[in-house]
N, C-alpha and C positions, 0 to 999 in steps of 0.2 A: 732501312726499316720502312714499313708501309703503314699508313693510317688511312682509314676510310670513315667518312662521316655521315653517309646517307643511306647505307644499305648493309646487307650482310658482307662479311669480309671476303672479297674475291681472291682466290689464291690458286695457282695452277695445280698444286698438290691436292687441293680439295676435290678436284674432279678426277684425279688419277685413281684407277681401281686399286684398292688395297692400301691407299695412303694412310699413314698413322698420324692423326692430328690430335694434339693435346690442347686442352683449353682450361681457362680459369676466369673467374670474375674478380680476382684479387691481384694487386701489384706485387705482393710479397716483400716489398721494400718500403720501410717506414723510417722517417727521421724523428728526431726528438731524443728524450732520455734513453739511455741504454737499458734495454730489458731483454731477458732471455728469449722471449717470444720473437722480438724483432731480429735478434742475432740468428736464431734458429731458422726463421723463414728466409732471411736474406742468404745465409750460407747454403741452405737447401737449394734455392734457386740457382745460385752460382755454380754449385757442383752439378746440378741437374742439367743445366744448359751447356756446361763444358763437356759432359758425357754425351750430350746430344743424341738421345735414343729415339726421337720421333722425327717425322718428316717436317712438321711445322708446329708452331706454338702460338696460340691465339690468346691475347689478353683483352678482357672487356672491363674497362675501368670506369670510375664514377665521374671523372672530369679532367680538365686540363692540368690541374696540379699533380694528380697521380700520374698522368701521362708524362709530363715533363720530368718528374722525379725518376720514373722507371727508365725513360730514354737515356737520361744522363748516367744512370747507374749501369745500364747495359753497355753504353759506349766505353765506360771505364773498366768494367769487369768482364764482359763477354763479347768482345769485338769480333771474335771468330764467327760466332753464330749470326751476327749481324751481316757479315760479309756474305754468308750463305743466303741471306734474305729469307730466313725461315721464321722470323718473328713478325707478327702483325698485331697492331693495337687498335682496338675499337672502343666503343662506349657501351655502357649497359643497355642503352636504348637500341643498340644493334643486335643484342643477344638473341631475341626470339626469332628474328629472321635468319640469322646465321645457324641457329640450332635446327631450323626447319630445312636448311639447304646443305649443310656440311655434315658428313658422317664422322663425328668425333669418335676417337677411340676411348677417351675418358675425359673427365673434367675433375680438377683437383683444386681444393680451396685451402688457403693458408690458415683458415679458422673454421673449425667444424661446427661452431655454434650459431653464428649470426645469419648466414645466407644459405646454409646447406639445404634445408627443407624447401626454401623458395626456388632454388635451382632444380631440385628434383621435381617439383610441381610443374615448372615450365617445361622441363624436358619431357615429362609424361604427356604434356599437351601438344607439343609441336615437333619433337624430334622424330625422324624416321625410324630410329632404333633406340632402345633403352640402354644406352651406354652407361658404364659405371660413373657414379658421382662419389668422390671421396673428399674428406676434409680432416685435417689434423687437429688434435686437441692440444690445448696449452693449459693455462690455469683454469680450474673448474669451480672454484670456491666462491664465486661472486653470487650473492643472493639474487641479483637482477637477472641472472641467467635462467632462472627456473621457468619462466614462460617460454623461453627459447627451447629448453629441453622438452617441454610438453609438446611443442610443435613437431618434434621428431617422431612422436607416436601417432601414426595414422596409417590407413589402409593402402596408401599409394606408395609406400616405401618398398623398393624392390630388392630382391636378393643380390642385386648387383651394386647396391649402395652400401658404403661402409664409412664409419668414423675410424680414423687411424688413432689408436691409443698408444701413447709413447712408453707406457710401462704397465706391468701387471697391476700395480696399485690403481692406475687410472682406469683400467678395465673394471676393477671391483667398484670404483666410485660410480662409473656410468651405469653399471648393472644395478647398483643400489638405487640410484636416482630414478631410473626408468621403472624399476619395480615399485618404488615409493609413489611415483606419480600414478601408475596404473591402480594401485591400491586406493589412493586418495580419491580418484575420480571414478572408480568402479569400472575400469577398462580391462577387457580381456586381452591376453597375449595374442590370440588368433586374429581379432579384429583390429588391434592396435599394435602391430609389430614395431620394433625399433630397427634402425640400421644395424648391419653387422658391425662387430667390433674387431678390427684387425690390429694386432700389435706390431708396430714398427717403431723403433726408437728414433730419437734425434741423432744427428751425426756430427762428427768433427773432421777437420782436415789434418791428419797427422803430419803431412809435409810442411804445414805452416807453423808447426810447433818445434821447439828445440829438441835435438837428438841428445839423449842423456849419456851417451857412451863415454864421452870425455869426463863428465862429472863423476861417473862411477869409477873410472880408472884413476882419475886424479881429481878428487872432489872440488878443489878450489882453483883448477887450472884454466878457468875462464873459457868454457866451450862457447863457440860462436853460434849465433842464432840465425838460421837461414831466412832470406826474404820469403814472402808469400809467393809461390810460383804463379806467374801471370796476373798477379794482383796489382793494386795501385802502388806506385813507388813510395817507399817510406824511407826518409833520409837516414834514420838511425836504426835500420833493421838489423845492423850488425852488432848492436850493443851486446857485450859479452856478459856472461853470468858473473865473472869476477868484477867487471865494471859496475854491475848493478849492486853486488854485495858491498863494494867500496862506497858506492853512493849511499847505501843504507847504513853504512857504518858497521857492517857485519864482517867478521874475520873468519874464525874457525867455528863459530857457534852453529848449532843446528837451527835451521830456519824453518819454522812452521808458517805456512802461508794460507791465509784465507783470502779468496778473491770473489767478489760479488757485491751485491747491494749491502751497504752497511745500514741496516734498517730492521728493527725488531718486528714491525707490523707487516712487512711484505717479504721477508726473507728468513731471518732467524735472530734469536736473542743470543748475543755473544757473551753476556755476563757470566753464564755458567762455565765458559771456557777458562776464565781466570781462576775460578775455584778449582777446576780440574788441574790446571797447571800447578797450583800450590800443592795439591795432593800428589801430583806426579813428582814434585821435588822430594817428597817424603818416600818415593818409591825408587829413587836413584837418579832422577833427572837432575843434572847439576844446575844449581840456581843461576850461575853465571855462564852456563854453557849453551844457552838457547835464546832465541828471540822470536817474537810473534809479530808478523806483519799483517795488517788489515789493509787490503787494497780494493778499490772499487768506487762505488758511487753513493753519496749520502745527500740528504736534503741540503738545499742551498745555504741554510744558516750554519750547517756543519756543527751544530751543538752536540750531537751524539758522539762523533769522533773525539771531540775535546773531552767530553765526560768520560769516555772509555780510557783515554790516555791518563786522565787524572786518577781514575780508579785503579788502573794497572800500576801506576807509580806508587800509590798508597800501599799496594801489595808487594812492591819490589819486583814487579814483572816488567821486563823490557818489551815495550810495545812500540811498533813503528807503523805509521799510517801513510798511505799513498793514495790520494784521492784523484779520481778521474784520470787513470793512467791511459796512455796512448796504446795502440796495438803493439808497437815495438816494446814498450815498457811491460806490457802484459806478458809477452813471450820471454822477455828477460827475467821477469819474476819467476816464471815456471822453470827457467834454466837455473836460476840462483837458489831456489828453495830446495829443501830436503824432504819435507813432508807436506802434503796438502790436507787442509782441515776444513770440514764443512758439516757441522752438527745441526742441520736444519730441523726446525720444529714448527714450521708454518705450513698449513694446508694449501696455501697459495702456490707452493712449490709442487711440481708434478713430475719432473724428470731429473734435472741436475746437469746442465750442459757443462759447467765448469769442472764438475767431477770427471766427466769424460775427457775434457781437455787436459786435466792434470794427469790422468792415466796415460793419455797419448804422449805426454812429455816425460813419461817414465817416473812419475812421482807416486810413491805409496800414498794411499788415501785413508784418512780417518774420517768417517762420516756416520751420521745417525742411520740406524736401521729404519729407514723412513722412505715412503713413496718410491720414486724411480731409482733412488740411490742403490737399493738392494738389487736392482737389475744390472747395475753397472759394476759395483764392487763385489768381488768374491771374498767373503770374510775369511781371513787367515791366509789368503793367497795373493790378492792384489791390494789388500788393505785391511782395515778393521771397521766393522759395523758395530755401533754402540746402541744398545737397546733403548727404546723410547716407550714411555708410558703415556697413553692418551686418554681422552675423554669419551664418555658415552651420552650422558645426560646434558643436553644443551638447550633445554626448554626456554630459559630466560634469554639466551643469546639469539635463538631462532626468532623470538618475537621482536627483540630490539634491532635485529639486523636490518629490518625494513626501514628503520628511521636513522640508523647510524651510517656514517661513511664506511666504505669498504675497509679502510685501514683500522677503524675502531673494532669491528668484530673480528678481524684477522688477529689483531693484537690480543683481544680477550681470549680467543681460542688458543693462540700460541702460548699464552701464559698458563694454560691448562694442559700443556704438553711438556712432559718432563724427560729430557735426555738424561740418561743415567750417568751422573757425574763420576762415581767411582770407576765405572767401566771406561769412561772417557779418559780419566787420569791414567788408568792402566795402559791404554793404547798409546797415550802420549809418552809415557815413560818407556814403554817397550820399543817403539820406533825411534824415540829420541836418543836412546842409548845403544842402539844396535845398527851399525852402518851396513853390516852384511844383510840383515833382515830388510833394511830399506831398499838395498839394491835388488834383492831377490823379488820382493813384492813389486818394485818399480818395473823390473824387466817383465814380469808376468802381466802386469797391468798394461804395459805398452803393447805387448803382443795381443792381448785380449781386445783392446780398443781398436787396434789396426784391423783385426780380423772381423769384429762384429759391429763396431760403431764408427768406422770411417764412413764418410759420405758415399764413397763408391760402393761399399757393402750395403749401406742403407738404401741407396737408390736402386740397387739390384733387387732388393726386397720389395720396393714400390713397384717396379716393373713386373715382378712375379705376381704381386697382388692384383694389379690392374688387369693382367692377362687372365688370371684365375677368375676375377669377377666378370670380365667381358665374356668368358666362355660358359658362365653358368646358364643352363638351359631355361628358357621360358616358353611355355606352351602358348598357343594363340589365345586361349581363354584367359590365361594368367595375364598376358599382356593387355588384353582388352579390359580386364578388371582393373589393372593398375592405371590405365589411361582414363578410365571412367571415374576413378576415385576422386572425391572432392575433399579438400582438407577442411576439418570442422572449424578451424579458425580463419578461414577465408573471409575477407571483408566483401560482402555482396552489395556493392554500391547500388546497383540497379534495383535490387529488392528492398533494401533497407531504407532508401531515401525517396521512395515513391511519394511519400507524403509532402515533400517539398514543393511539388509542381502543381500547376493548374491542370495540366493534362500530361499524358505520357505517350510516347511514340509506340503504340501497340496496334494490333490489327484492327480493333474496333475504331480507333481514331482515324487510321488510314482509310477505312471504308467510308468515312463521313466527309472526306475532304478531296478537293482537287488541288494540284500543285502547278504553279506556273512560274516561268522565268520573269524576274523583274527587269527594269531598265538597266540596273547595275549589273545584273547577271548577264544580260545581253552584251554589255560592254566587256565583261570578263571573257565571255565566250569568243568574242571577236579578237581577243588578244590585246585590246587597248588598255587593259588593266592587268597588273601582275597577279599571280596567285599568291597573295600575301598571307602570311601566317606567323605565329610566334615560334621562337626557337624550340625545337624538339617536336613540333607538330608535323614537320615534313615527313616523318616516318609513318604517319597515319593518314596522310592526304595523298590520294593518287590523282594526279592531274588529268589523266585520261578518263578516270571515272567521273570527275567533275565536269569535264567537257561533254561527255556523252549524256550525263544527267541534264545539263543545261540545254543541249540540243533536243532531247526528248520533251522538255518542259517549255518549248517555245510557244506552245499553246497549252491551255489547261489539260492536265492529265490526271486520271484517278490516282490517289495516293498509293493504293495497293499495287497498281501497275508499275509506277515508278520505282517503288521499293523492290518489286520482283525483278525488274531489269538490273538494278544495282546488285541484288543478290547473285544473279546469273553472272554478272561481270566479275565480281570478286571470287566466285566459285571457280571460274575459269582462270583468273589471274593468280590467285593464291588460295587454293582449297585448304580448308582446315577449320579449326574450332572458332576462329574469329571472324568468319565471313559475315554473320548477321550483325555483329557489333560494328564492323568496318562500314557496312552499307548504311546502318543507322547513323553513324558518326558523320558520314559524308553528307547525308540529307540534312541532319540537324545543323551541321556547320554552315551549309548553304542558306538555311533559313535564318540562322543567327546573324549572318553578315549581309542579309538582304539581297542575296543572289536568287533566292526563291521566296515565294509567299504562298500561303494556303488560303483557299476560299471554300465556302460551302458548296455543296452540290447544287444549291439553288442560285449560286453566283454571288452571294454576299461575302464581303471580306471577313475572314475569321479572326477578329480581334477581341471585342467584348461580347461575342455572340453566345457565350455559354455552350460551346461545343460539347 
């Protein structure tokens, strides 16, 4: 693996005609609490690099912590591509130089909200071609995202840029958000277009999940769970379904499995499930013939799991909880269960990765007819979708959301979202009492997930999307317009902060002064002093430019002439939109550190002279 700290990433493939280079400004790998976004991004990257569809992969990261974490993960998960030396890691400060020198096929972000527009702006300014920029969406319901959504509306977005929406519901959300922002700010669609919205789901690795054939043929015969191919070794990956059922104290009972965050404000309210189970008992579900298992992650104090257990006990419902399961335990739970349950009611949810995993494991799914779930589950064929009644008037919550924490308004909204309990009970009773139906739906679900939601199938859709976007035609006039577009939210430091200074480095000031090398500047020029600078500034200081400037200023030289020579130097060295700023930075840096000084044309030192 290569790392480069001072320049664009040099790579043999970059100079080869027709080389396909993929880039990103994200690590895709995050540590900390288990969240769907983190799992989806990491499993995407693993599957993508194993398929290895590009010649090289460039990661531009924020700092050493991200760098170290990604390197360790790649060594553990994707050693093959490292042996090919196709992965290069740089820093964000290398990005603009690499963009100007390397013909990227596309750049893809693990988050379509935070850096998407910034990358498009930089590409427009420096890249030799307007390659596609894409970013995948995850949760969309955070109030703090609204300014970021507004940034997506501007005249520089190209028809080669797309937000990857993971479900049809997400597409509808994004369309509504962009339409609402345009309406609120009086923006036209023509002058303020949005990125394209391309629908590509998240994926799962069916090979890493248990094959249900043995469970179907002999429901409690303890099918073995295969290890993850090529993944990290897990000591207990062979835990059998029967072993897990024995550990849970389940024998012949039908096991309903919920797997995910046990949290009403960021996932779903599980209390209605108990009411639905009581109703299902009146529809034929044997009271002693089933068990419900809640597996996943809860807050550290674990107050909610305890409260749920106590409530279930008061209703006579057998409830089992398994907190913070390992990967091996997760796979064993999928193998041991009979029906997967996920009645989500929280708008923080957008796709439903565990629903796809359950389908891949051959489990019929009972889920709410909600967000991305309806893209995964075919009602009546691979599971049951339960109707959900939602809100429209949220005026009070909209106003309070600015002051509340995210979990507060998510909980308030989810409590205004009603999963239809009678329909949920009917689904529980139907699948809980019909083994043949469970098998038929499980088999259909497994086929559907393998064909449409396996990572291999999903990444093929990404490749087709990137190719389609890259081939979208752009006329010369359209490209010039995109490159000239300036984002309305751009922070114009040079314009907005002029009032801070006594004088500014403008043509009028340069005409009034002579510039000459100081004694310290002469020492630097002769090499007796190092070209000292703060970390990160090496990317903006050109030693040869400094040397030539100090040579030209060995005697007083008109400011306009010295600036002109710097402009010519940078124009030859790195032509582009930053030439004038680079020249001015070099001159101001030299004045700041006493390598140059300015004097009046009449010879007086320009200090308190009121230039």
